[in-house]
N, C-alpha and C positions, 0 to 999 in steps of 0.2 A: 537445557538443550543437550542433545546427545546425537552422535553420528550413528544411529541405529538403522538408518534407511539407506537404500542404494539409489543413487541419482540416475535418472534416465540419460540416454545420450542426447547431446545438444541438438536443437532444431535449427536448420538453416532456412529461414523464411525469406531471405533476400531483402531484409529491412535495413535501412540506415538507422543505427541506434543513437539515441541522444547521449550527449557527453556531460561531464560535470559542469562545464561552463554555460550550460543552458539553465542552470539553477543558481539560487543563493542558499547557503547552508551554514549553520553555526551550532556548536554545542556549548551550552552554558552549564558550567559546573558549580555546585552549591557546597557550602562548607560541611554539611552533614553527610556528604557522599551521594546525595541525590543529583541528578543532572537532567537537563532538558535539551531537545534538539528542535530546530526550526528549519524547514525546507520549503522554499517557494519555487515552484516549477514554472517552466515556460508554458505558453498557451498550448492546450491540448487541442489541436486543430481538427475541425470536422466532426467533433464529438459533442454531445449534449449531456446535461446533467441527468436527464431521463435515462440515457444509455448507461451512464455510470451507476446510477441507483439500481437499475435492472441487473447489471453485472454483479454488484456486491450482494444482492439478494440471491443470485443463482449460480455464481461461478463454480462453487464446489461440485455442483451436480451436472453441469453442462458437459456433453460429449460432442466432440467435433471430429469429423472425418477429414484428414489432411490429404487433399487430392494429389499434390505434387511437391510436398516438402521432401527433399532428398533424405533417403533412409527411412522415411515414414509414409511413403506413397501408399494410399489406400487404407492406412491404419486409422482407427478411431481412438482418440485420446481424450482425456479430460481437458476441458477448456483452460484449466489452470496452466497447462504447458504452453499455451499461446501467450500468456501474460509476461513471460520472460523466456528467451530462447535457450538459456543454459542453467539458470539458478533454481528453477522450480521443480519440485518432486511431486507433492500431493497436497490436497486440502480437503477436509471432511467436516461437515456440519454434525454437531452432536447435541443431544438434550432437547430442549424445548423449541424445536423448529416450527415454522409456520405450517398451515394446513396443506400446502403443496410441497412441503419439504424445503422451503426457502429460509434464508437467514432472517432472524428477527431478534429484537432485544430479549435477553434471557436465555438464548441458545449459546453454544460455544462453537468455535471454529478451531480445528486442529490443523496447524500449518507445518509442512516439511519442505525446507528449502536450505540453500547454502549461499551466503553472500559471496559474490564474485567467484563462483565455483571454478571457472576456467583458470583463474589466477591463484586462488588460495586453497583449492580443494575443499576439504571438510574442516578448515580452520574456524570458520564462522557459521556453524549450522544453526538451524531453528527446528526444533521438534517439540512443539508445545501446543496445548489447548488453551485458548484465550476466551474470556467472556466477551460477548457482544454487548456493548454499552449503548450503541446508537446505530440506527440504520434507517435513514430517511432520505428524502430527495435532495438534500443539501449536504449530506455528510455521512461518515462511517467512523465508528470508534470501537476499539477492542482493547482488552487489557486484563489485569488481575487485581483482586482485592485481598486483604488479609484481616483476620479478626483483630479488633481493638485499634487498628491503625487506618483502616479504609483502603483507598487505592494505593497500590504499590507500582503500578505500570498502566499507562494509557497511551495508545497510539491513535491519534485523531486526525482524520482527513476532512478538509472543508473543500467544497466545490460549488461553483455557480456558473451559469451560462454567461458568455460574453456576446453581446448583441451589437451589431453594426448595421445601420440602415434597415432596421426591422428584422434582420436575420441573425440567427445564432451561428457564429463563426467558430466557436470552440468553447472550452471550459477553462476557467481559472481554478487551478488545483493547488492546494496549500496543505502542508503536512506538519503536524506538531507532535512531539513525543515527550512524555515525562516518565522517568525511570527512578524508582525508589520511593520510600515513605517520607512524608513531610514531618518535620519535628527534629528535636535534638536528643530525645530520650534514648536510653540504651537499646530498646526494642527497635526503634527506627534505624539506629545506626547498624544494628545487627542485620536487619533486613537489607539495608542498602549495601552492606559489604557482600551479601550473598547475590543480590540482584545485579550489582555492578560487576561482580565476577563473571556473570553469564552474559549480560547485555551491556558490555563495557563501552566507553567512548570509542575505543579502537574498533569494536564491532560496528558501531554506527558510522564510523568513517568509511568502512567497507560497504555498509548499507547504503550510503549516499549514492554511489554510482549504481548499485543494484536498483535503487528506487528511481533514479533518473531514467534508466533504461526501461524499467517496468511501466512507469506512467507514460513514457513516450510510445510504447508499443500499442497503446489504446488507439492511436491514430490509424494504425495499419489494419487491425483486425476487428475492433469493436463495432464500427458501423455495419459491416456486412453480417456479423453474427446477430446484431440487434434486429436487422431486417428479417432474419429467419426465426425470430423469437416465438412465433406461433406454430412452428413445425412440431409434429408429434414424434418424429424420429430424430436421430442424431443430426446436428448441424454439419455444414461442411465448409472448408476454407481452401481456396486456391490462390496462388500468387496474383492472378489477374484480378482478384476481388479487392486488392489493396488500393484504397482511395488516395493514398499519399504517394505510393511508389518510391522512386529514388530521389524524392525531394531533399535538397541539401540547404534549404533556407536557413540562414543564420538566425538563431534564436537566443534569447536570454530570459532570465527570470521575469515573469509577467508583471509582478507588483513589488519592486524593491522597497518602496515606501512602507508597505504593509510588513514586509520582512523586517525592516529596521525597527519599526514600532513594536512588533511582537518580541523581538530579541530583547529590546530595552525593557519591555514589560516583565519578561521572565527574570531579568537581572534584578528588578526592583521589588517583585512581589514577595509576599510572605508565604503563600501557598500556591505552588505552580498548578495544582489541579483546579483550584478555583479560578485562576487566571486563564487556564486552558479553555474553560467554559463548561460548567457542569450541566447545562441545559441544552438549548438548541445550538447547533454548530454555526448558525448564522450570526452568533455573537461577534464574529470577526468583521462582518460587513457593516 
């Protein structure tokens, strides 16, 4: 990570942003310097798994005209700037992208952002290219691998539709992270010292609020952008398009039982990457 990029000015979309108490979050430290994080979100209201899959495939390439965002009126920006009103800078797909330039397994995604930028400035930046491990209609995963030790980082998102009375009312969104190499050999410990020095538990504590806000913003902008997905020109967004508006419904983590089970599993497992799920993300459900 390096603070080699310049953050754009914040965007005032008029959204009520979700807080830490809408989630359940825990960091599990392991004796070899490796650690895991589990984050269970509140229901992502009015959004479907199809919308989120479309977003992950395409968000680095999406361009959106902001009709009435103060300071951005009439400007066209990358869609990534809608996903967080202050912490996002840029995202770029690299390497083996799909036939329409979309994300797929085997490609890389370069992310530039800063955790809680309005509070910490560039104390917790991200400026890294990560391999895309998984990109399907039930999840997304990205991370890094190293010769001889395998995965040294994996950020994995699981999501599925929540259906009531035959209608999808939202998405259950659950996030798990493993940082560091598995094992106790000197190479693993060396890698873990380096990785933990960059992506430390303190970094992920700041990431917690960043991600609570990030996932919550889906409710405000993703349905109207998804409805424009067949447009050949830049999409557009105006405050009146927000389907949630000023909703202040009290929310909490959607599935605390799943959260507790997964935290316990990380504490007991011998290899967090195997427990995280090496195949389909639906392993959780």
